[in-house]
N, C-alpha and C positions, 0 to 999 in steps of 0.2 A: 551413426552414418556420417560419412564425409560428406555426403551430400545436403546436410543439411546442418546450417550453423545458426540460423533463428529462425524463432516461431511466435505463432501469438494464440493465446488460448480464450477463446469466448464462450463463455458458459451461461446456459439460460437458467438464470436463479430465483425464479420468480417463487418459486417452491422454498420450503422449510429444507427438505431433501436437498434440494439443488444449491443452496447455500451451503451448507454442511459439507456435500461432495466437494464443493469448490476448493472450500479451505484445505479438504484432503488431497485433491489432484494437486495444489500449489507445494505443497508440504514436497509431496512424490517427483514433481515434476524440478525440482531442484536437483534432485541427484541427475538428471539428464546430462549429458555432453554439449548442450546448447542452450543458447540464453531463449527464456518464454516470456513473453511481455502478456502479464494473464487479465481476463476482464470479467468479474459478473455481472451480467445484469439483471435490473431488478423489476424493469419493463420491456414485456415480447419485443413491443413496439420500437422501444431504440437496438434491438442485434441487429437490423441492418446497419443501420450509421456505425454501428461499432464494428464491425467488421471492414464495411469500408477505410473507416480510418485506419484498422488493421493492416489494409491491405496496401494501403496508403506507404505504408513502412517497407514495404518489399521483404516479408519474412518467405523462407524458402518452405515453410509448414504451417497451414493455419489449421488448428483443433478447434473442432464444434463440440460440447458438451451439451446433450439435452435427449429430448427424441428424438423419433423417426419424422415428426412434425417440426422440429427444430432443424434440423438435418436439410430436409426438402427445401423449407421455405428461405433456405441461404445459401444452396448450393449455385445457384443462377450467377452469385456474383463472384464464383471462383470462374468461371468461362472465360475463357481467354486471358485468364492469367499464368503466370509461369511458377505455379504454387503448387503444393501436396495437400491432400486435404488427409485430415486426422480425426478418428472420428473417438469421444469417450461418452461413450452410452450411458445416460442418466435417463431413459424413458423408461416407460410401462413395458411396451412390446419388445423395443429394440431391432425390429424386422430389419434395418439395414446393417446392422452390426452383426446379425447372425450369417446375414447374406455372405458379409465377406470374412467370416470364421474367425470375428473378432472375441476375445474372453470379455465377458461381460461384466465385469469386477472392474474399480477404476485402477487397480493396482495393477491388474492382467491388461488393461487396455494400454496402458504408460508403457508397460512394458514393449509393446508393438512400436510405439514409438521411437524406442531407443533401438529395438534389433529388429523390425521388420522391413519391407521391401514396398516402394512405390509399388503399385500396378494401374495400367491404365483401363476403364471401366467406360460403360455406356451412361446417358441416362435416359431414362421415360419421356416423354412430353406430351402433356394435354393441351392441344392451340399450343399459344406460344408459352408456356409453364411450365420449366425443366422439374421434373420429382427425381430424386433417388430410388424409390423401391418400388411402392403400387399405391393402383387407387382404385377405387371402389364404387359401386353403383349398386342399390338397394336398401336395407335396413338401417344398415352400420349408418351411411348418411343421412337418412330420413333423420333417425334418433339424434345425431350432431348437429342437424339445422333444428328442429323445432326444439330442444332441450332446453327450457327457462334458466335465461342469465343465474349465476351462482346455485343454482337446486344441489349439484353436489357438495358444494361448500358449505351451504344451508342444512342439510336435509343428510349428508352422506350419503356413504355408498348404497345404502336400503333406496334411498329416495331416489338416487339415479338408476337401480335396476328396475324400481317400481316405474318408472316414466319409458323406460327401455319395453318393458313390459307392455304397455299400455300400446307402444310404438306398433309393435309384434301385430295386437290384436286389428289394427290399423291398417296392417300394410297388406298389399295385393300386389300379387307377381303382375310381371310387365313385359310388354311386347319389347325384345332387342334388332336391332338390324346393323348388320357389319358387313361393312364392304371393303374388301381387298384391292379395289380397282378393276378386277376382271368379274367377280361375283358377286352378289350380294345375299346373305344368308337372314332368315326371318325367323325367331322363337321365341315362346314364351318362357322365361327366367324368373327366378327367383334371387338371384344374384351376379353380379361380373366383376371380375376380377381382370383390370391394366396392368399386368406386370412386367417390371424390369430386375425380379430377383423372385426367389420361391418363397418367401416368409409375406406372411401377412397377418399382422395381429398376434407376430411372437409364433406364428405356427404353420408350420411347411403344410404350403397349399397348391403351389404352382410347378409340379415339377417340370416342364418346359422353361420356364424364364431363369435366363442367368446373366449376369452383368455385364457380362463379355462376349454374347453369343450375335452382337448384332441388328435384334429384333425384337420386338414389342410382343409380349404375348397376352391375348386375351382367353380368359375362360369364364364360360357362361355355366351358372348351375341351370339347369333347365329343369321347369317345373309347373303345375295347373297350381298347385296348392301351398302356402307359405310351411307348411309341415316339412316339405323337403330340404327345408333351407334346414330347419333345426337338425334333419336326418344327416346332410352333408356336413355342418357342424362337431358334430358329435364324431361320425365317422373320421374328419379330418385330425380333431383334437386326438382321439384315440391311434390313429395312424391306422384305422382298419382299408382294407382293400376296397370296400363298398363306396369309398370317397369319391371313386371315379365313374361310379354307376350313373350320376345326373350330371355328369361335367362333360362340355363341349369346347375345343381349344382351337382358337387361332391366331396363325404369328405372320409378322410381314414388318416390314421397313416404316409402313404407312395403312392405317385402317379407319375408315370411317366408321364411327359409333352415334346410333342415334337410339332413341326408346320413346315408346308411347305408353305413357305421358311423359312428358321430357321431366327429367330425373334430377337430381343433385348427384354431383359428383364429390367424394373425399379424399385428395391425394394427401397419404401418408396422414391421414387422420385428421384433415383441416377442408372443410366442405369449401371448395374454389373455383368451380364450375358447375353448368349444365347442359345436359344432353340437347343440341347436337355438339359432337366435337370431332375433330382429327387426334388419333392417337399415333404417336410416331416416336423414333428410337434417333438420339444423337450419337450415334457410336464415337466410342473411345473420347467421352467429353473433357472428363477431368484422370486426373492422377490422385488414386489413395492411398494409403498407409496399409498395409496390411499383414497377417504375419509370415516370416518366411514359407512355413511348411504349407499353409494355401496358396502360395506363388506358385509353387515348387508342382502342386497338384495339380493347379488348373493349367498349367502349362504341360 
């Protein structure tokens, strides 16, 4: 594309998979018709500094390689910059990439950087924190907030699933309050999704959420028993019509959200807030590279 003359690639290369994919991506990026300044960041705490350094060189395109948490954690830095975001999906769920219609393999995602088009999209906000895709309240953030450090590294997936099972047995439905400025609704729920896009955890969950709708969407899974959550999860994974049976949806430019008791909120997989919060939309906040056919379908 003539609009892009230079780019920066920042990859969260903490994992062995990340390092391997970084090397593969660099080799493939050599074929692009513009120069790419590539950085593999081993320590996540250095990601923000690396992005700021890359932005100081005024690239036309900043490519973020990692999962949903990596993109959401860094997207704030692109606000107000004359730069296009490129996404290299290297995570497990890659919900944001799915929402954008991106291929989930390295070669396909890089092809979009060469042949795609920039699309202006919204970002979600939890208080002052911008996010790309989805925030959640319920069992998932409870697991994330309480899991012992390095449990998965030491005991593997089995250890993590064991901890998740323990937290499920401890989990209790909670009271949700949603205020749109004109009316306050209160209900007992088992999960809440605050969405800027339809995917969460790699699964299509929130039909009404779109990255260019100008609205934030809150989907609540209502219920008095925790088994309702499992029922909803399985219905979503299998794509059954029953996935809508226990859900209530709210949307608007800004919604006030509270719970009893106060609960952690995971923002694209990272626990970064606790209720009460304001969920808002930042319309047309950034430009991101998408497949040409995805932009045509959106239009």
